[in-house]
N, C-alpha and C positions, 0 to 999 in steps of 0.2 A: 573312440572319441570321434565325432563327426567333423568333417572338414570345416564347416562353418564355425564350430566352436574353436578349433585350432586357429582359424583365421582371426577371430575376434580376440582371442588371448594374445596372439602374436602382435596384433595391432596395438593393444594396450602396452605390451612390453616395449615395442619400438617407440611408441608415443612417449613413454616415461623416459626412455633413453635420450630422445631428442630434447625433452624438457631439461633433463640434467645437463646435457651439453649446453643448452641455452643459458642455464644458470651459471655454469663454469666459465662461459665466455664473457660474462659480465664481471669486470674486475673490481668495481667499487659499488658500494650501496646495494649489495645483493639483498633481496628479500630472504626471509627464512625459507630454507629448502622445502620443508613440509608444507608451508603456506603456498609456495609457488607450485608445488606438485599437485596439491589437492584442492585448491581454491580457485583455479582458473584453467581454462582450456588453452590459453595462450602458450606458445612455445618459446617466445622471446622474453627472457627475464628483464631485459632492458625496457621493452615496451610496457611490461607489467609494472615495473618500478616507476618509470618516469612519465607515463601517460595516464590521463584521467578520462574515462569514458562515462558519459551519462548512461543510466540503465534504460534500455529500450522498453517500450510499452509491453507489458507481459502479454496482453491480448495479441499484439502484432507478432510476437515471437511464437506464440502458440498457433496462430493462424498459419504462419510460415511453415511451422513444423508439420501440421496436419496436411496442408496442401502439397508439400513436397513428398510426403508419404503417399498421398493419393495419386499424384501424377507419376511417381516412380513405380507404384504398383501397376498402374495402367500400362506403362511401357513394358514392364517385365511380363505382364500377361500377354500383351500383343506379340512380344518377341518369342515367348514360349509356345504360344498356340497358333499364331498366324504367320510367322516368319521362318518357320523351320522347313528345311535345313538352313542354317545361317550361312550367309556368304559374306564376302568382304564388304560389299555395298549395303547389305542389310545391317551389318554391324555399324557402318557409318551412319545409317538412318537412325539407329537407336542411341548413338553417341551422346545426345543431350541428357541421357540418364545420369551421366557423371556429374553434370551440373546440378541436377535434382538431388543426387545423393549427397553432394557436398553441402547443399543448402539444408538438407535434413540434418547432417552432422553439425553444421553450424548452429541451427536452431536448437538441436538437442543439447549442445554444449552450453548455450545461453540459458536454457531452462534448468539444467542440472546445477549450474553455478549461480543461478539468479539470486539465491540468498546470501552469497558472498558479499563482502564489504565493497568490492570494486565492481563497477560496471564492465561489461565485456562488449567489445566492438563486434558487429556482424562479421561473419567470415568473408563475405564478398561485398563489393560496392557496385552493384548493378553491372556486372561484366557484359551483359548483352548490349549495353550502350557503347561499348568500346568502338573506337574509330580506327584503331591500328593495333598491331601486335604489341608494341611497347606499352601502350595504355592498358591493354588486356592483362598482360603478365605483371606489369610494374605498378599499376594504380588501382586495379579493380578485382583481381583474382586472388582469393585465399590469403588474406592479410596475416592469418595466424602462422602460416608456413612462410610467407614472403618475408616477414620481419625476422624470422629465425634464420632464413637463408642470408639475409643482409648481415646478420651478426656473424655467420660462418665465413662469409667472404669479405668481411670488413678490412682485413689486412691488405687486400688487393684493390682498395677503393681508388687508388691513383692509376691503376692499370685496368681500364674498362674491359678490354677483350679478355684478359685473364680472369677478371671477376665474373664475366659472363660465363666463361667455360666452367669455372668452379661452381657457380650457382646451378647450372643445368646438369652438371655431372652429379652433384650431391642430390639434386632433385630425383634424377634417375635412380641413384643408388638406394635412397631410402624407400622409394616406391618398389624397387626390386625386393627389399626386405619385407615391406608391408604385404605385397601381393604374391610374389613368386616363391618366397621362402616357405610359407605355410603349405603351398601346393606340393613343393618338393618334399617337405617333411611327411606329408600324408601319403602321397602317391609315388614318391621317388622318381618323378619325371621333371626334367629341367626345362624351364621356360625363361631362365635368366637372360637378360640382354635386351628384350623388347621395350621395357620401360626406359632404359637408358637411351636406346635409339630414338624413342619418341621425343624425349627431352632434348637430345642432341639436335633433332630436326627443329625444335622450337628455338634453340640457341642460334642455329644457322639462319632460320627465318628472321630473327631479330637483327642479325648482322646484315643480311641482305636489305632489310627495311632501312636500317640506319645508313647503309652505304649507297643505296640506289633509289630509295623511294621516299626520302624525307620531303621532297618537293612535289611528289606525285599528288594527283587529286585525291580528296578524301575517299571517294567511292572506290578507287583503285586500291588504296591502302586497306580499306575495310574488306574488300573481296579477298585480297592477299592474306589478311589476318585469318579469316574463316577457312580458307584453303589450307593454311599451315596448321591450324588447330584441329580441324575436322577430318581432313582426308587421311592423315596417318593415324587416326584415332583407334583403328583395330589393333595397332601395336599396344595401345594402352588397355583397351577393353578386350583383353585376351582371354584364353581359355580359363585360367585360374579365377579371373574376376567374373566371367560369365557363369562359372560353376558356383561361385559364392552367392550370386544373385538368384540362382535357381533357374536360369534361362536355359542351361543345358544340363544334362545328367552326367554324373561321373562315370 
């Protein structure tokens, strides 16, 4: 069985496990489990139950889907044919492919579940417009996972630092399972830890921003945000992920 197939199968298993966790975390007014699992890509049962989203224009979703595939394919081709051998800074250069891939996944989810009775919010809210790290992670990036993480860390809502630690630790952990576990299963090589380190850096960056940069000029906070998100990106865009995208050979 090819690595890409194992990767995709593992993704769906982890995805379903996260959805079941989100369903269990909702103590009252739970939707039917089968409905929540198979009629929405949302991970938070709370959001699915209590929020109403209008259906986006189908043409807009389809356009987003096709454009994200096109731009992602261009970056993969450039990386595979013009940027070899890859180096740290070359990987930083192609890091925007993560944004394109998540936009593709978001549009794909909206298309697959478009016939369902409930509308589905886009996965992102224009993250490139973010002015600081808190806005990027808290208000614009990946609502589907963000709302699930809020459910997971809800018990620590009165302890902001502890909630922040839990949020980014869990982020790192499930990305380890999504990306590094299938590589280990196929190649028996260990890459565990780099995803967790990447999200630990994001948590540290948020703490620094809130502690020292809240009154800093917008330009400085924006520069700091992209430095924190992009510079450590090779920790995220690691060998297992590069292999999955076909940028490098196994």
